[in-house]
C-alpha beads as a LAMMPS data file, in Angstrom:
LAMMPS data file: protein, C-alpha beads

192 atoms
191 bonds

1 atom types
1 bond types

-500.0 500.0 xlo xhi
-500.0 500.0 ylo yhi
-500.0 500.0 zlo zhi

Masses

1 110.0

Atoms # bond

1 1 1 328.869 410.562 -68.660
2 1 1 326.201 413.217 -68.883
3 1 1 326.160 413.072 -72.571
4 1 1 325.924 409.549 -72.800
5 1 1 322.950 409.577 -70.573
6 1 1 321.387 412.657 -72.481
7 1 1 321.937 410.481 -75.497
8 1 1 320.281 407.281 -74.277
9 1 1 317.292 409.492 -73.148
10 1 1 316.810 411.202 -76.359
11 1 1 317.505 408.000 -78.645
12 1 1 315.416 405.496 -76.753
13 1 1 312.851 408.054 -75.697
14 1 1 312.352 408.574 -79.087
15 1 1 312.280 404.641 -79.992
16 1 1 309.996 404.312 -76.934
17 1 1 306.795 406.477 -78.332
18 1 1 304.902 403.889 -79.510
19 1 1 305.882 401.869 -76.227
20 1 1 304.478 404.502 -73.839
21 1 1 302.243 406.680 -75.889
22 1 1 300.810 404.922 -78.905
23 1 1 298.002 406.785 -79.316
24 1 1 299.592 410.245 -79.079
25 1 1 301.956 408.869 -81.681
26 1 1 299.118 408.197 -83.895
27 1 1 297.534 411.614 -83.263
28 1 1 300.657 413.224 -84.062
29 1 1 301.056 411.267 -87.209
30 1 1 297.513 412.334 -88.381
31 1 1 298.310 415.968 -87.502
32 1 1 301.756 416.358 -88.994
33 1 1 301.787 413.706 -91.574
34 1 1 304.327 410.823 -92.072
35 1 1 307.086 412.699 -93.816
36 1 1 306.947 415.363 -91.251
37 1 1 306.883 412.654 -88.397
38 1 1 309.681 410.608 -89.723
39 1 1 311.846 413.638 -90.313
40 1 1 311.325 414.855 -86.840
41 1 1 311.912 411.329 -85.660
42 1 1 314.991 410.603 -87.663
43 1 1 316.747 414.123 -86.449
44 1 1 315.744 413.213 -82.785
45 1 1 317.375 409.880 -83.270
46 1 1 320.505 411.126 -84.953
47 1 1 321.080 413.709 -82.186
48 1 1 320.652 410.886 -79.526
49 1 1 322.769 408.759 -81.327
50 1 1 325.531 411.307 -81.761
51 1 1 325.599 412.083 -77.956
52 1 1 325.518 408.277 -77.206
53 1 1 328.663 407.852 -79.053
54 1 1 330.268 411.078 -78.098
55 1 1 329.216 410.387 -74.387
56 1 1 330.454 406.633 -74.242
57 1 1 333.736 407.630 -76.207
58 1 1 334.486 410.364 -73.781
59 1 1 333.362 407.947 -70.790
60 1 1 335.850 405.382 -72.019
61 1 1 338.732 407.658 -71.822
62 1 1 338.746 407.629 -67.981
63 1 1 336.531 404.334 -67.716
64 1 1 334.960 403.541 -64.321
65 1 1 335.511 399.749 -63.759
66 1 1 332.464 398.220 -62.047
67 1 1 333.994 394.412 -62.844
68 1 1 336.526 392.621 -64.994
69 1 1 334.865 390.071 -67.198
70 1 1 337.151 386.946 -67.697
71 1 1 338.437 386.322 -71.332
72 1 1 336.265 383.285 -71.775
73 1 1 332.992 385.241 -70.874
74 1 1 334.125 387.884 -73.575
75 1 1 334.543 384.958 -76.218
76 1 1 330.925 383.921 -74.971
77 1 1 329.474 387.418 -75.445
78 1 1 331.383 387.799 -78.970
79 1 1 329.699 384.572 -80.370
80 1 1 326.514 385.546 -78.682
81 1 1 326.379 388.262 -81.407
82 1 1 326.190 385.451 -84.017
83 1 1 322.279 385.008 -83.366
84 1 1 321.832 388.776 -83.093
85 1 1 323.063 389.301 -86.693
86 1 1 321.069 386.366 -87.925
87 1 1 317.954 387.880 -86.172
88 1 1 318.907 391.305 -87.605
89 1 1 319.013 389.765 -91.083
90 1 1 315.677 388.233 -90.874
91 1 1 314.244 391.679 -90.289
92 1 1 315.344 392.490 -93.847
93 1 1 315.147 389.256 -95.858
94 1 1 311.621 388.638 -96.848
95 1 1 309.876 385.450 -96.415
96 1 1 312.011 383.945 -93.706
97 1 1 310.689 381.413 -91.214
98 1 1 312.607 383.388 -88.413
99 1 1 310.448 386.477 -89.105
100 1 1 307.632 384.367 -88.932
101 1 1 308.375 383.021 -85.600
102 1 1 309.940 386.154 -83.952
103 1 1 307.745 388.666 -85.327
104 1 1 310.215 391.519 -84.437
105 1 1 313.687 389.977 -85.238
106 1 1 315.293 393.316 -85.163
107 1 1 314.191 393.943 -81.617
108 1 1 315.105 390.527 -80.875
109 1 1 318.511 390.839 -82.037
110 1 1 318.989 393.799 -80.239
111 1 1 318.027 392.209 -76.974
112 1 1 320.976 389.365 -77.764
113 1 1 323.071 392.143 -78.715
114 1 1 323.137 393.993 -75.632
115 1 1 322.882 391.125 -73.454
116 1 1 326.076 389.782 -75.219
117 1 1 328.035 393.060 -74.804
118 1 1 326.950 393.484 -71.045
119 1 1 328.864 390.101 -70.553
120 1 1 331.896 391.261 -72.061
121 1 1 332.123 394.661 -70.791
122 1 1 332.255 395.945 -67.076
123 1 1 332.580 399.596 -67.283
124 1 1 330.063 401.698 -65.578
125 1 1 329.597 403.585 -69.333
126 1 1 328.941 399.853 -71.041
127 1 1 326.714 398.904 -68.196
128 1 1 324.713 401.809 -68.886
129 1 1 324.637 401.840 -72.557
130 1 1 323.945 397.964 -72.964
131 1 1 321.580 397.824 -70.092
132 1 1 319.592 400.643 -71.384
133 1 1 319.319 398.983 -74.764
134 1 1 318.573 395.508 -73.164
135 1 1 315.709 397.287 -71.120
136 1 1 314.615 399.097 -74.086
137 1 1 314.477 396.153 -76.269
138 1 1 312.649 393.745 -73.797
139 1 1 309.885 396.498 -73.332
140 1 1 309.606 397.236 -76.911
141 1 1 309.550 393.747 -77.795
142 1 1 306.733 393.018 -75.388
143 1 1 304.697 395.845 -76.659
144 1 1 305.127 394.883 -80.267
145 1 1 304.199 391.569 -79.450
146 1 1 300.938 392.781 -77.545
147 1 1 300.270 394.693 -80.610
148 1 1 300.606 392.082 -82.720
149 1 1 298.000 389.925 -80.477
150 1 1 295.896 392.740 -80.431
151 1 1 295.487 393.241 -84.273
152 1 1 295.579 389.593 -85.045
153 1 1 298.776 390.037 -86.958
154 1 1 300.338 387.023 -88.617
155 1 1 303.681 387.050 -90.334
156 1 1 303.950 384.691 -93.577
157 1 1 305.571 381.515 -93.241
158 1 1 308.834 381.459 -94.909
159 1 1 310.851 379.165 -97.075
160 1 1 313.853 377.080 -96.420
161 1 1 315.529 379.198 -99.422
162 1 1 314.754 382.417 -97.691
163 1 1 315.868 381.040 -94.147
164 1 1 319.446 379.978 -95.895
165 1 1 319.449 383.545 -97.182
166 1 1 318.925 385.066 -93.734
167 1 1 321.557 382.698 -92.096
168 1 1 324.453 383.330 -94.521
169 1 1 323.442 387.328 -94.696
170 1 1 323.677 387.248 -90.887
171 1 1 327.016 385.204 -90.646
172 1 1 328.577 387.114 -93.159
173 1 1 327.298 390.717 -91.698
174 1 1 328.925 388.895 -88.455
175 1 1 332.061 387.947 -89.873
176 1 1 333.007 391.201 -91.561
177 1 1 331.799 392.938 -87.983
178 1 1 333.952 390.815 -85.876
179 1 1 337.071 390.509 -87.842
180 1 1 336.901 393.929 -89.725
181 1 1 334.551 396.589 -88.867
182 1 1 334.448 396.349 -85.046
183 1 1 338.013 396.998 -84.483
184 1 1 337.984 399.934 -87.122
185 1 1 334.881 401.531 -85.659
186 1 1 334.927 400.781 -82.065
187 1 1 338.778 399.987 -81.346
188 1 1 338.138 396.745 -80.100
189 1 1 339.090 393.505 -81.545
190 1 1 336.350 391.200 -80.049
191 1 1 337.913 387.531 -80.929
192 1 1 341.149 388.409 -79.694

Bonds

1 1 1 2
2 1 2 3
3 1 3 4
4 1 4 5
5 1 5 6
6 1 6 7
7 1 7 8
8 1 8 9
9 1 9 10
10 1 10 11
11 1 11 12
12 1 12 13
13 1 13 14
14 1 14 15
15 1 15 16
16 1 16 17
17 1 17 18
18 1 18 19
19 1 19 20
20 1 20 21
21 1 21 22
22 1 22 23
23 1 23 24
24 1 24 25
25 1 25 26
26 1 26 27
27 1 27 28
28 1 28 29
29 1 29 30
30 1 30 31
31 1 31 32
32 1 32 33
33 1 33 34
34 1 34 35
35 1 35 36
36 1 36 37
37 1 37 38
38 1 38 39
39 1 39 40
40 1 40 41
41 1 41 42
42 1 42 43
43 1 43 44
44 1 44 45
45 1 45 46
46 1 46 47
47 1 47 48
48 1 48 49
49 1 49 50
50 1 50 51
51 1 51 52
52 1 52 53
53 1 53 54
54 1 54 55
55 1 55 56
56 1 56 57
57 1 57 58
58 1 58 59
59 1 59 60
60 1 60 61
61 1 61 62
62 1 62 63
63 1 63 64
64 1 64 65
65 1 65 66
66 1 66 67
67 1 67 68
68 1 68 69
69 1 69 70
70 1 70 71
71 1 71 72
72 1 72 73
73 1 73 74
74 1 74 75
75 1 75 76
76 1 76 77
77 1 77 78
78 1 78 79
79 1 79 80
80 1 80 81
81 1 81 82
82 1 82 83
83 1 83 84
84 1 84 85
85 1 85 86
86 1 86 87
87 1 87 88
88 1 88 89
89 1 89 90
90 1 90 91
91 1 91 92
92 1 92 93
93 1 93 94
94 1 94 95
95 1 95 96
96 1 96 97
97 1 97 98
98 1 98 99
99 1 99 100
100 1 100 101
101 1 101 102
102 1 102 103
103 1 103 104
104 1 104 105
105 1 105 106
106 1 106 107
107 1 107 108
108 1 108 109
109 1 109 110
110 1 110 111
111 1 111 112
112 1 112 113
113 1 113 114
114 1 114 115
115 1 115 116
116 1 116 117
117 1 117 118
118 1 118 119
119 1 119 120
120 1 120 121
121 1 121 122
122 1 122 123
123 1 123 124
124 1 124 125
125 1 125 126
126 1 126 127
127 1 127 128
128 1 128 129
129 1 129 130
130 1 130 131
131 1 131 132
132 1 132 133
133 1 133 134
134 1 134 135
135 1 135 136
136 1 136 137
137 1 137 138
138 1 138 139
139 1 139 140
140 1 140 141
141 1 141 142
142 1 142 143
143 1 143 144
144 1 144 145
145 1 145 146
146 1 146 147
147 1 147 148
148 1 148 149
149 1 149 150
150 1 150 151
151 1 151 152
152 1 152 153
153 1 153 154
154 1 154 155
155 1 155 156
156 1 156 157
157 1 157 158
158 1 158 159
159 1 159 160
160 1 160 161
161 1 161 162
162 1 162 163
163 1 163 164
164 1 164 165
165 1 165 166
166 1 166 167
167 1 167 168
168 1 168 169
169 1 169 170
170 1 170 171
171 1 171 172
172 1 172 173
173 1 173 174
174 1 174 175
175 1 175 176
176 1 176 177
177 1 177 178
178 1 178 179
179 1 179 180
180 1 180 181
181 1 181 182
182 1 182 183
183 1 183 184
184 1 184 185
185 1 185 186
186 1 186 187
187 1 187 188
188 1 188 189
189 1 189 190
190 1 190 191
191 1 191 192
């Protein structure tokens, strides 16, 4: 459990610099340059991510069960990941109205993903993992929207065609992950 907690601190800590110390971040960017800053950020993120995976896998070897979600709630959790994948797609498909409305669809997608997984998992490790991501995503989304308001940021209106591409891309990615990759990568079939 220590590796999981350390990984969450390192990974989410790196991803929280803009939330808690945006001025410091800007100073470091100016001092180090964008390439060096992104390099340090990436290395720190990878270290944290590896620790999260290792720590979560280790904790699952002897899980501490806090609660056992009923089967129907696991299905609800699996279905809630559909909008999470659509939101993630909206972050990458240019010119869609979802991004225009949400502003930061990737972080919104992480919120939905984490909440869905909290519903479907009742081990202490899962609660720590998905709970930490949910708290971080809520804080990051609020911070990003506050920065947008302060800067007067407006996201361009999208088109119906781009919305369709976004939704289809999200649904295809969800189906691939739900029916194939989740079991292969995580060892769990979410819709079983």
